[in-house]
N, C-alpha and C positions, 0 to 999 in steps of 0.2 A: 459761747458759753464764760460763765463765771470763773476761775482758778479753782481746781478740786481743793476740798476741807485739808485743811493743814494735821487734822489727826490722821486724814486716809494717806498722804503722805511720809508723815513720821513711822505707821505702821507696816509701810513699803519697807521704808532702809533700815527697818529692824529686823525686817522678816517674816511678820507679822500678813503681812500679803504678801502676793507672788504679779506679776507684770500683766497677766492677764485680768484676775482681778481691779488692777486699775485702769483698766484699759474698758472694762465694764463699765464701771465707773462714770469710766470719760464720754465714755458712747449716748450711756445713758441721760448726760447731760447736756451732748449735743439736739439728740434726738426730741426731751424736753428742756430747755432753758431757764425754764422757772424751777424744777428741781431745786430743793433746799441742800445744806451741804448733812444733815443729817438722813436722807435718803439713801443721798449717793454713798455717806459710809457704810450705812446698812446695805448696800447693792454687794458693795464689792466684801463685806463681811461674808454674806450669805454666800456669795462664789468660792470665796475661800474656804466657809464651813462646807463645803460640798469634798472640796478637794482632802478637807481631813477626815472625811470619812461621813459625814452629820451628812442630814437630806434636807435641813435647814436649820438658820439662824434663831435659836432660840433666845428669845430677846432678855423676857424675865431673870431670865439666870446667866444673863451672862456678863452682870454685876459679881457675881459668885465663880465666875469660872478663869481661869487663867489664858487670859490669849498668847500662844505660843511664836518664836522667834526663829531666827538662825539657832539651830542645833538642838532645835526643841524647846529650849528656853523660856520660858514667860518673860512678855515683857508688860513695859506701863506703857499706861496712855489715857489721857481723860474723853471721857464715852458720855453723851447725851444723857439723862435721865428720861429711865425709861418711861413716863408716863410723858413727856415729852416726843421724844421719840416716836411711839407708839403712835401718839394723834397725827407726826407729820407723815408718816407713812400713810394712816388710815384717810388723811386728806390728799393722797400724792396721786394724780394721774398714770403714775406708772406702777401703780399696784391696784389689783384687784385685792374686792375683801371676798372671804364667801365664809357662808351660815355652818355651824353643827355639820346636818345632813348632809353638806357636800364632800365631807371628807371619806365619804363612805358611799356616794350613789352615782353610780355612772348611768343612766337610762337608756331603753335603744330606742334611735330616734331621736332622741332631744339633741337641740341645737347646740354646739360648742358656746360655753360664753365667751363672752370677747377679752379678748385675750390681751394681755399686760404683762410684763417683763417677770414683774414680782407676785407673787402672793401672799397674802396675809388671813390669817384662820383667828376664829375664837381666840387663842389661848398666848394669842402672842409671837406663834413662831411666822417669819417669813421665809419662803421659798423661791427658788428659781421658778420661775412657771411649771418648766420640762419637769423637776423634779417630783412637785406637786400633784402633777399629772400622772406621772409613775404612781406616785403612791396611792393615788385613788385609783387608778389601775387597776391595781394587784389587791387591792382591799376588796373592790366590787368581785372579781374576778374569785376569789376565796369563799368570799363568802355567798357567790349566786351556788359553789359548789356543794357547800356544806348543807342545801336543799335535798328530802327525802328524793329515792333515785325512783322511780317506776318499780324495776325490778328487785327493788332491794330484799332480801333477803328478811322481810318481818311482815309484820301482819298490821292494820291501823290498831287493833290492840297494846302496839307495842311503841307505836311511835305519837298517839294525841296528845295535847296538848292541856289534859285535864286536870287543874290545881288540884281539883277535889280527889284523883287516881288514889287510893289507896293500897300504897304496894303493897303492904301484907298481907293482903285478903286476895291479890292474884293469886292465881291458882300457876303453879310451876309446870304441873307436870301436864296443860290442855295442850292437845296435839297441836304437833308440827305442822308448817306449810311444807308442800317440798321443795321451794329453795330453802328453805330453815334446814328440813331433815339431808338435803344434800350437804350445807355448810357445814352442820355438825358431823356429817361423818367425815370431810374433808379435815374437819379440824382434829377429829380422835387418831386420825389415822398418820396427822404428820406430827401430831403432842405426842409423845410417850408419858411427858408425867403425866400422873392419876392428880384430877381434880382436888381442891382443898384448899390449901395457901394458892392463893392467886399468880399464877406463870404467866408475868408482864409479857414474855414474847409471844404468847398465845392470843391474850386480850391483844395484842398489836395486830395480830392477824386476824380475829375479828375485828377492828379498828378499820384498818384497812379494806378488806371485804366487804365490810359494812356500808362506807364512804367513800363519794369518791375524792373526801379531799383528806389525808392524814398526816401527820408529824410523828416519826420516833428518833426520838431523841437519847444517847447512852456518852458514858465516857468511853475510853480506849477499853478495852475488852470487854465488855458489857455484853457482845453477841448480838450486836447489830446487822451483823452481814449472815449470821446465822439468822436471824433475825427474818431477814431481806429471802432468801431464801426459803423459807418456811411460808411466808407469805404467799412466795410465786408458787410452789407447789399446792399448796390450800386454792389459788386462784384455780389453776391448771384443772384438781383434781372437783374445782365446784361445776365446772364448767363440763365434764366430761359426763360429771352424772346426772345433768339435765340434757344432755344430749349437744353443748353447742360445744365450737370449734375451742381448743385451746385458746385465750387474750392472746393476745400483740402484744409483747411486753418490753420496752423501751429501756435501758440501763445508761444512768448517763452522770457523767461527774464534770466537776469544774476545770481540770486540768489533764491531761493528757495521762501526767501520773497515775492521777487517781482513777482514773480509768480503770487503767491496767492494774491495777489493784486491786478494783472493783472485779472485774473482770475473772480475775485467777482467785478472790474468794468465791466468787459465787461459784465456780467449774469443781473447787477441794467441797465446799458446801454439798453442792448436788452428788455430787460421787456418796457424799455419806451418809444421804439420805436410803434408808429405807423402804422404798416403793415401787411400784410397778414403772421399766421400763417407758411405759407411756407417757407416764407422768413425767419422769426426768428428761426425756425426751428433749419436752416441751416447755424446758426451764432455759432461758437464754444464758450464756453465758458469755457473749458478746458485749463488752461498753463501748461507748461514744463518750467523747468531749458536749458537751452543751452547745458550743461554738458549732461544732463541726455536724450536728441534730439539726437545727435550726439551719444551717446553711451559709454559713459565713461570707460574706463577701469583699473580697479586697478593695473595691470600688467605693464602695460602699457599708464602712464597717458596723456604723450602726444600726445598719436594718440588713432584716436577714430574710430567705428565701420561704423560710415558714414562718406562717401568723395564724391570725385570727381565720383569714378567708382561706387559708389553704393550711391545716393543720398537718401535723405530725401523723402518719399512720399506724398507729399506735390505740390500743386499750385499756392499756397500763403504761404510764411515764413513772420510774424510779429515779431518784433523784439522790447522788450520796453527795459528802461534803457541805451541804447548802448553807455552814456559819463561814461559806467563802466566795459566797456568789453573792454579789450588788443589788442594790434594789430593780435600777433598769434590766437587767439581764435578767433577773428573777420575773420581774414583770413578763418581759417577752416569752420566754420560756411559757410562763403559765399560759398566755393569750394564744399561742399555737398547740396548746393539750387543747384536744375537742373537748365541748364542754362535758358530752355524754362518757370519758373514760376517766378511769382513776387516775390521779396522781398523790401521788407517797412522799413527803418528802427525808433526806435522812439526814442527819447532823448529831453534832455535839452544842448543848446552850451553852455550856460556860467555857468555852474556847473562843478564841478570838473571832473578833466579825470581819466581815473584809474587808480587803485592802482600800478601797472603793466606797462610795456612800451607801449607807443601812447599813442595819444588823438584824435582819429579817428573822433569824429565827430566833431572837432575844426576844424581838418583835413579840411574834408568834406565843410564845411562850411568857406572857403575863402574867402575874403575880395571882390572879384569878383562878390559873390552870391547876393552882395546889387545891384546889378548896376538894375537887374530889370528883368523880365520876355522877350522872345523872341518876336519878332512882331504873330508865329507862336502863340506859345501861348497863346497870347492875343488873336488870331483871331478864337480860338479852343474853349476859355474861352466863347467869345462871343455869337458861335453859338450853344455851348450847358449847357449853363448855366445862359448867360446873365449878368456875372459878369463882368462889366468894370475895367481891371487890370490899365487902367487910364495909358499907354503907347502912346507917341509919338512915330507916326512912324517915324520920323527925329530922335528921339532923340534910337530909338532902340537900345542896347546893341552890338557893332559890333563884336562880338565873332561868330565863327563858329564850328561847330563840335562836338566835345567831351565836350568842354567846354560850349556851349550855350545848349546843353542836358545836362550837369551835372544841369548848372543854373538854367532850366527848371524841375529836377527834385527834388526840394525844397521847402517846405515850412514851415515858422519860425511866428507862430501863436504867436500874442499880446495882444491879449487883456486878460487880467484877469477877471474870475468870480469870485473866489474864494474871492479875495482882493476889488473888488469895490464896496464894502458897505464899510468895517472897513477903506481901503485904508492905513493904517502907514505901513504894511509889506509890498505891493507892491511898494507906493512912497519909501522907503529904499532900495527896491530890483535895482527900478531904477536908486536911484541917486548912487547904487555901480558900476551898468554896465558903468554909463557914464564916471566914472572912473575922474572927477573933484572931488579932496581933498576942495577947500575954498566952496561950492556948500554943501558937503555933511556933513561940520562941520557947519557950520551954521543952516543946517536941523535939526543937532545932538544936540546943545544946547538947544533949547526948549523940550527938551525930561530928563533933569535933574527932577527925580523922587526921593522920598524918598524909602526906602529898604522896610518898609511895606507893601507898594501899586506897588513894582512892578510886581507882577505878576494880576495885575487886570486893569481895568480900558483902556487907551488907547494900539493899539496893538503892540506898540514899545515901549520899556523905556530904559533908559540909566544910570546905575550908577555909579560913577567914585568916589570909595574908596580915604580917603587919606592913605599917607602911613603907613602900619602896619594892616590897616584893613581893608584887602581883605576878610580873613578867616572869622571875623565876618561876615562879608555881605552873604558871601557866605551860611555858617553855615544857618542865619535866612530866606535866601531864598530857600536855601534846604528843612528845614527843613516844610514851607510853601508847596512847593511844591509837597514832596511827602508826605504830610500827608494823606493824600485820598487815593493813593496805601498801605500804611502801616495800614489801619484802617480797610480795606478790608476785610471781612470776608468770606473763602474758594477761593480754585485754580483759578475758573473762575473769581470771581471776579479779583483778581488782576490780571491776565492775561487781562482783559477787560480792566481797570486800568491803565494798563502800558504805553499803548504808551498817556498818558494825560500830560507828564512831565519828559524832559528827559536834562541833561548836558551837553556840545557839549566844547569841546578844541580844538586847533591847533594842538597840539603836543600830543604823546603817554605818553615822559618822559618828567621829568621838574617840576618846583612850579608849574605851571600850567597847567602839561599835566594830560592824563584821568588817569592815576596809582593811579597821587598824590591826583585825583579828587575826587574819588572815595574813597580814605580812610578819604578823609576829610567828606564826604559824610554820611558815617556810622557814623564819631565819633560825627558828628552833630546830626544823628539819636537817637543815643546811649543816648545821651547828654538828648535828649527830649521825651525819653522813647519808643522811636517808635522802637528799635530793642532790641533784650534780653540783656546780660552784656555778655559779649565778645563777640559777632557776628562780626565776621569779624576780629579777634584779633587772638582765639588761636583754629578757627576749620575753615578748607577750605570750608566748606559751612554752610549755617544755613536757620531756615525757614523764605521766604521772601527775599529771597538773588536773584535781578533780576541778569540771565545771558544772556550770546551772546555768539552762538556758533561762532568758529570763524575758523572753520576748515571742507569741507563735511564730514559725513559719511554716505556711501550711503545704508553700512548694517542697520544701527539705521533709516534712512530719516531723516539726521537731518544735516541741509547746512548751509553753512558759514554767516551770519548775522538773522538765527532764533533766536528769542528770547523768553525766558520762565524764570520762576519761578521757585525756590526749595524748599519743602513743607513737609509734611510728606506722607507717603504712606498708605497701610491698614495697615499692620504690623508696623508701624511709624520708616518703613525705610525713609531715606530723600533720596527724587525723585525730577530728572527735567521735572517741568509740560509748556506742549506747546499747544497753539490754536493748532488743527486739525481739519481736512477736515474730512467733514462725513463719508466720504464711504475710509477713508483712514485708512491703516489694525493697532489693536490696538485701534481705536479712542474711547473714550467712550460718545454719546449723552448726553447730557445735558439734564434734564428733559423740562427745559422752557429756551432758551436762554440769557447768562447774556453781553448785548453790541451786540458787535459782535463776542462773540464768542461762538459757536454752538457746539463746541465737545473741548476735550482736551486728552491728550494721555501724558506716561510720561515712564522716562529710569530712572535705577538706577544713581543717580548722581555718582558714583565708574566707571560706566560706560560709560560716556559721552566724545566726542570729544575736541579735544582744545577750552576752551570755558575763560570767562572772568566775572570779576561782570560790570552790565551797568548801573550803577547810573548814571557813565558820559561815553564817547563815543568819539572820533576823529569824526570831522567834514566827513573826510573819511568815515568812518565806518557806517555814519548816512546816505551816499546817499541808494536812493531806498527807507529809511522810512520819516515818517511823524510822527508827537507830534503836541495836542493841542497849548503843550506851551512849550518851549525851554530856559535856560539858555544858553547861550554864555561868554563862560569866555576868557579872552583875555590874552595873554601871556602880563608879566609886562615889557617888552620890545624888539624891532621891530626885526622880525623873517623873513628870507629867505620864511618859510612854509605859512606867514599872506599875503597872495596873494588874488586881487580883487576876482577871482573863489571862494577861500576858503569864505571869507566873504559871498556872495549870496550863498553859499549851505548852510551856517550855517543859514543865516536868513531867510532862504526860508522852512526851514525842520517844520515849525510853519504854523501851523493852523491859530491859533487864536493871539498869541500872543509869542514878542520874547522879550526878556533882556537881551541889553549887558553887562557884569562886567568887566570893564576896561578903560584906557586913550580914550575918546574920540576925542585925538588928533592923537594917536597911530592907532586907525581905520579907522578915515578920508583919514592921510597919505598913509595905507597901499592898498588904492582902485589905486594907480598910479603902484603898482607891480602887473603884471604880470606871467601866468604860463606860460614860453614856452620851451615846451618840442620840444627838436633837431627832427625833421622828413623830409624828402626827399618825402611823400604820397600826401602832397599839390601840391608840383608842380609835382608829376606824375603825376597827375589828372588832373589839371586844365595848365598844359606846361609852357607856357609864362605869363598866369594870375595870374600865383604866384609870391609874394614878394621874392627874397633874402634871404640870411639869416640875421639879422641885421639890417635887411632892405634896404640896398644896393642893388645897378641892378648888379653889374659885379659880375663875381666867380670871386674866387685866379686863378692866374698863376701855373698851373701846369707842372712839367719838363714830357719831352717826354715819351711815354712809354717805357719798356726797350726794348732792340731787343731777339727774343728767345733765345740766347743765356743766356743773362741774367733769364732768367724765369725757375722758378725751382718748380717739382709737387711735391707736399708737402703727397698725399693720390692718 
């Protein structure tokens, strides 16, 4: 095999490519010695793109995007021209070409297309074969779920696709079918708000009970969990009214911590319902991680015990924190949900996407989703809930078929109940999402706050330290924020106080990265006498050290995202202590609850799975968590990672107060920068409603498909 392309080796040296990416290119070069340098370079970049969270490599937009190297800093290199690049890829035996229909179709019994390691779609997006397959399977499964159920609570008059249907002339007083009457009665019993102004929580319940697939999005405090409880209650009441057994509902979340929070929230919400015991008893309060529900197998970690041929035993599968779930895992989960079961995805579309490949929630909420509900759903809401979705029949969205059904399956909650009284965090989050730097900068100008007051008073504070004074300001805020935790007596009290304050960072490494911030936190706490001398310097663990598990360990029952503290055990040995469910194996029930901590469990510190000190953490790792107060430390200079989604996620981790430490101008300007993960999922789901990459409408011109004589079967 000839030598690897010089550009590829340069990118490896600069950190824009990893060893795995280079080895993939090398292996493909051995497999097909005639492979040209641009093809091998594209293969390596496609591999790296997946590790950067993209599903594919968007070649037409690559010239407008920076490649990131060491410390996530942009690198410079010479890349082939797009037209030449696409031409060589289209002619390569390493690359499969697909037509537009293949983006969304997986027909039963259809023979698998000839395998090739790379796939090029009509938009010029290059995929590793596995990720193209994940994307196509997920799109096909979700679209299949949007077809009407035979037992849907409606009739033909409400679901026909007659384009001449006159919504205004349809009688809203027509008799209800038995299924409709049962659903209407359930919705009326569960939701107390009078009809009129649309109650989006009630609309979400209608959508979720009416369709086999639905998506519920909303920011923190918008009532997503309350809505979930009411959706479950509606499903149970509807079943009881029609003489059917209550549905088997499965509650899932991506991490153990998120699952515990979901279960706790559902329990509180169920207790608040004013419904018969027969109904509330049938609402589940146990939640599981996605991996555990699917049957994670350590020997084959990418394959699960549950799949399409052996699906989950559930009539309704509800998945929280979906923005944290990557494309491969969500594909496997969706395929493990029986085709007749309801699938309800819940998350925040404005939050950061998963660390791994894909941004599924963002792809689902295509801009076309904001055009409004169809006339059919509007009519159904009027008949069953009295909610007026204020749709003028003359302005009904023109989409038909899957695009219309997909739009009708989505609800985005906008009213914040958490921030309604204090306003600051909610206002800041809205300014961030609007993406306009000037209004945000003006809004931030009034937040200048002396450092010693930053964690009190208003819900939002911004401190812009003078050059060279960042560490001093950070130390002051850290000591103030962690003093209650450091002064806690006993493990349970420390665990209860741990979520009260957290430092968040945009980066993992670097001067303001989470790793460095943890060291600065330890230094500040030692100087203040809140940590023993030498803690964090000469020992791996020390008493009072907060830790965050970073890798699942199913034998120990510890999962990525679990937070705990280091403290002495009965024999004076150092152990890691975690909050526990009272029924969990090894749980020690407290004589009296301390805050939300009712029981604890521990493992020897030496047996812990991979973990890290957790005074500070990256914004990515904070997903699914909430803290009373947050200190968000900005980088000292612009960064590709400092995006609108990251800022929004950081400030909304705080329940009561957030302090931003850094440049006001940098914060405001960063809202213009969006996460743009390359993917074809939105187009596969929405069809023509999906925008072309880069904002254009025309696909790049690709060469004709090679003749059969030029094809090469690789495996």
